[in-house]
C-alpha positions as CSV (number, residue, x, y, z in Angstrom):
1,X,97.6,100.5,91.1
2,X,97.8,99.4,87.5
3,X,95.8,100.3,84.3
4,X,96.1,99.3,80.7
5,X,94.3,101.7,78.3
6,X,93.5,100.6,74.8
7,X,96.5,98.3,74.5
8,X,96.9,96.9,71.0
9,X,99.5,94.5,69.7
10,X,99.9,92.7,66.4
11,X,102.6,90.2,65.2
12,X,102.5,90.6,61.4
13,X,99.0,89.8,60.3
14,X,98.1,88.3,63.7
15,X,96.3,90.7,66.0
16,X,97.0,89.6,69.6
17,X,95.4,92.4,71.5
18,X,92.6,94.6,70.2
19,X,92.5,97.6,72.6
20,X,92.4,96.0,76.0
21,X,91.5,98.0,79.1
22,X,92.0,96.5,82.6
23,X,92.3,98.0,86.0
24,X,94.1,96.4,88.9
25,X,93.3,97.9,92.3
26,X,95.8,97.8,95.2
27,X,95.8,94.9,97.7
28,X,93.5,92.8,95.6
29,X,93.8,89.7,93.4
30,X,92.8,90.4,89.8
31,X,92.9,87.5,87.2
32,X,93.1,87.1,83.5
33,X,91.5,84.0,82.0
34,X,90.8,82.8,78.5
35,X,91.7,80.1,76.0
36,X,95.2,79.7,74.5
37,X,95.9,82.5,72.1
38,X,93.5,84.9,73.9
39,X,96.3,87.4,74.5
40,X,96.9,87.0,78.2
41,X,100.7,86.4,78.1
42,X,101.1,89.1,75.4
43,X,99.4,91.6,77.8
44,X,101.8,90.4,80.6
45,X,104.7,90.9,78.4
46,X,103.6,94.5,77.6
47,X,103.0,95.3,81.2
48,X,106.5,93.9,82.3
49,X,108.3,95.7,79.4
50,X,109.2,92.6,77.4
51,X,107.1,93.9,74.5
52,X,106.1,97.4,73.4
53,X,102.4,97.9,72.4
54,X,101.5,99.2,69.0
55,X,99.3,101.7,70.7
56,X,97.7,102.2,74.2
57,X,99.2,102.9,77.6
58,X,100.3,101.1,80.7
59,X,99.9,103.2,83.8
60,X,101.4,102.2,87.2
61,X,100.2,104.3,90.2
62,X,99.5,107.2,87.9
63,X,102.8,107.0,86.0
64,X,103.0,106.1,82.4
65,X,105.4,103.2,82.1
66,X,104.5,102.2,78.5
67,X,107.5,100.8,76.6
68,X,110.0,101.0,79.5
69,X,112.5,98.2,79.5
70,X,112.0,95.3,81.8
71,X,114.8,96.3,84.2
72,X,113.2,99.7,84.7
73,X,109.7,98.2,85.1
74,X,111.2,96.0,87.8
75,X,112.8,99.0,89.5
76,X,109.4,100.7,89.5
77,X,108.0,97.8,91.5
78,X,106.6,95.1,89.1
79,X,107.8,91.6,89.6
80,X,106.9,88.6,87.5
81,X,106.8,84.8,87.6
82,X,106.7,82.8,84.3
83,X,104.6,80.0,82.9
84,X,107.8,78.2,81.9
85,X,110.0,78.2,85.0
86,X,112.6,80.9,84.8
87,X,114.9,79.8,87.6
88,X,118.5,78.7,87.9
89,X,118.3,75.0,88.3
90,X,121.9,74.4,89.2
91,X,121.9,77.1,91.9
92,X,120.6,76.7,95.4
93,X,117.2,77.8,96.7
94,X,119.0,80.6,98.6
95,X,121.0,81.7,95.5
96,X,117.8,81.9,93.4
97,X,115.9,84.0,95.9
98,X,118.9,86.2,96.7
99,X,119.2,86.9,93.0
100,X,116.1,89.1,93.3
101,X,118.1,91.7,95.2
102,X,120.6,92.3,92.3
103,X,118.7,95.4,91.2
104,X,118.6,96.8,94.7
105,X,121.8,98.8,94.7
106,X,121.2,100.6,97.9
107,X,120.9,97.7,100.3
108,X,123.8,95.8,102.0
109,X,124.5,92.2,101.1
110,X,124.0,91.2,104.7
111,X,120.5,92.7,104.7
112,X,119.7,91.0,101.5
113,X,120.8,87.6,102.9
114,X,118.7,88.1,106.0
115,X,115.6,89.0,103.9
116,X,116.2,86.1,101.5
117,X,116.2,83.7,104.4
118,X,113.1,85.3,105.8
119,X,111.3,84.7,102.5
120,X,112.6,81.2,102.2
121,X,111.3,80.4,105.7
122,X,107.9,82.0,104.9
123,X,107.7,79.7,101.9
124,X,108.5,76.6,104.0
125,X,111.8,75.9,102.3
126,X,114.3,76.8,105.1
127,X,115.6,73.2,105.4
128,X,116.2,73.1,101.7
129,X,117.8,76.5,101.3
130,X,121.2,75.1,100.3
131,X,119.8,72.5,98.0
132,X,120.0,72.9,94.2
133,X,116.7,73.8,92.7
134,X,116.9,70.8,90.4
135,X,116.4,68.6,93.4
136,X,113.0,70.2,94.3
137,X,109.4,69.1,93.5
138,X,107.4,71.1,91.0
139,X,105.6,72.9,93.8
140,X,108.8,73.8,95.5
141,X,110.2,75.2,92.2
142,X,107.2,77.4,91.8
143,X,107.7,78.7,95.4
144,X,111.3,79.5,94.7
145,X,110.3,81.6,91.7
146,X,107.7,83.3,93.8
147,X,110.3,83.9,96.5
148,X,112.6,85.5,94.0
149,X,109.8,87.8,92.8
150,X,109.1,88.8,96.5
151,X,112.8,89.6,97.0
152,X,112.4,92.6,94.6
153,X,110.0,94.2,97.1
154,X,107.3,94.5,94.5
155,X,104.3,96.8,94.4
156,X,102.6,94.5,91.9
157,X,103.1,90.8,91.4
158,X,102.4,89.3,88.0
159,X,101.8,85.6,88.4
160,X,101.8,83.7,85.1
161,X,100.2,80.3,85.6
162,X,101.6,79.9,89.1
163,X,98.6,77.6,89.8
164,X,99.1,75.5,86.7
165,X,100.5,72.0,86.5
166,X,100.0,71.0,90.1
167,X,97.9,68.3,91.8
168,X,95.2,69.0,94.4
169,X,97.2,69.5,97.6
170,X,99.9,71.5,95.8
171,X,97.3,73.8,94.3
172,X,95.7,74.2,97.7
173,X,99.1,75.3,99.1
174,X,99.7,77.8,96.3
175,X,96.2,79.2,96.8
176,X,97.0,79.7,100.5
177,X,100.1,81.7,99.7
178,X,98.4,83.9,97.2
179,X,95.6,84.6,99.6
180,X,98.1,85.4,102.4
181,X,100.0,87.8,100.2
182,X,96.8,89.7,99.5
183,X,96.2,89.8,103.3
184,X,99.7,91.2,103.7
185,X,98.8,94.0,101.2
186,X,100.3,92.8,98.0
187,X,98.7,93.6,94.7
188,X,98.4,90.6,92.4
189,X,97.5,90.2,88.7
190,X,97.5,86.5,87.7
191,X,96.9,84.4,84.6
192,X,95.3,81.0,85.2
193,X,93.5,78.1,83.5
194,X,92.6,76.1,86.5
195,X,89.1,77.4,87.2
196,X,88.5,76.3,90.8
197,X,91.6,78.0,92.3
198,X,91.1,81.1,90.1
199,X,87.5,81.4,91.3
200,X,88.7,80.9,94.9
201,X,91.5,83.4,94.9
202,X,90.2,86.2,92.7
203,X,88.5,89.4,93.7
204,X,87.9,90.4,90.0
205,X,88.3,88.5,86.8
206,X,88.8,89.7,83.2
207,X,88.0,87.3,80.4
208,X,89.9,87.6,77.1
209,X,89.1,85.9,73.8
210,X,90.9,86.4,70.5
211,X,92.6,89.6,71.9
212,X,89.4,91.2,73.2
213,X,88.0,91.6,76.6
214,X,84.6,89.9,76.5
215,X,83.6,89.9,80.2
216,X,84.7,91.1,83.6
217,X,83.4,90.9,87.1
218,X,83.6,89.1,90.4
219,X,84.0,85.3,90.3
220,X,80.3,84.5,90.7
221,X,79.4,86.8,87.9
222,X,81.9,85.1,85.6
223,X,80.8,81.6,86.7
224,X,77.3,82.4,85.5
225,X,78.2,84.3,82.3
226,X,76.6,82.4,79.5
227,X,78.8,83.9,76.8
228,X,81.9,82.9,78.7
229,X,80.7,79.3,79.2
230,X,79.5,78.9,75.7
231,X,82.6,80.3,74.0
232,X,85.4,78.5,75.6
233,X,85.4,77.8,79.4
234,X,84.6,74.5,80.9
235,X,84.0,75.3,84.5
236,X,84.4,72.5,86.9
237,X,81.5,71.9,89.2
């Protein structure tokens, strides 16, 4: 579904990515983990078009999308959530989710409204569809942002710390949604720091450190990787 090939990016004298290759297969959950400053969000920004790489390529389903602007990347089927909530707090749940259809010029407003309500119901927010997002819990705000991403009808979901900042039952709920989306055939690339949910939901994990890929593999392989443990990960038992 998605590949990055030799992606490099520097900001002045700071090298954020040093030739990163990853592959994200369809209908699977792939994760990027690593300490702060490892280059995870920079790679997301390059994939989504917010940044242009200094060199390297981003390939989506065989098409080179390197350097395309964010609106075009979205039209091609990549949707993204953000670590810092990127939602309209003064608008309602419905208005936020419905905003995901703005790029979809070919569909009728009535069709969009119906699909928006279907997404809201799927996320368990139907009774709060007319409430302002500012009145919601942190978990519900994350679900609204996920809903807006789903409204774009994505081929690939980029989830930036969707699992972060939640307590146990809330994390469990988000994990259930992520796993169900994989079951429904969505392709997901996620960034995470919370190790238990990342290990639970991932099919494949890439580990970045100081802009380089230092390990990759299924969760159990990463859990037992001595270099990963020694350098920067404190895995919970």
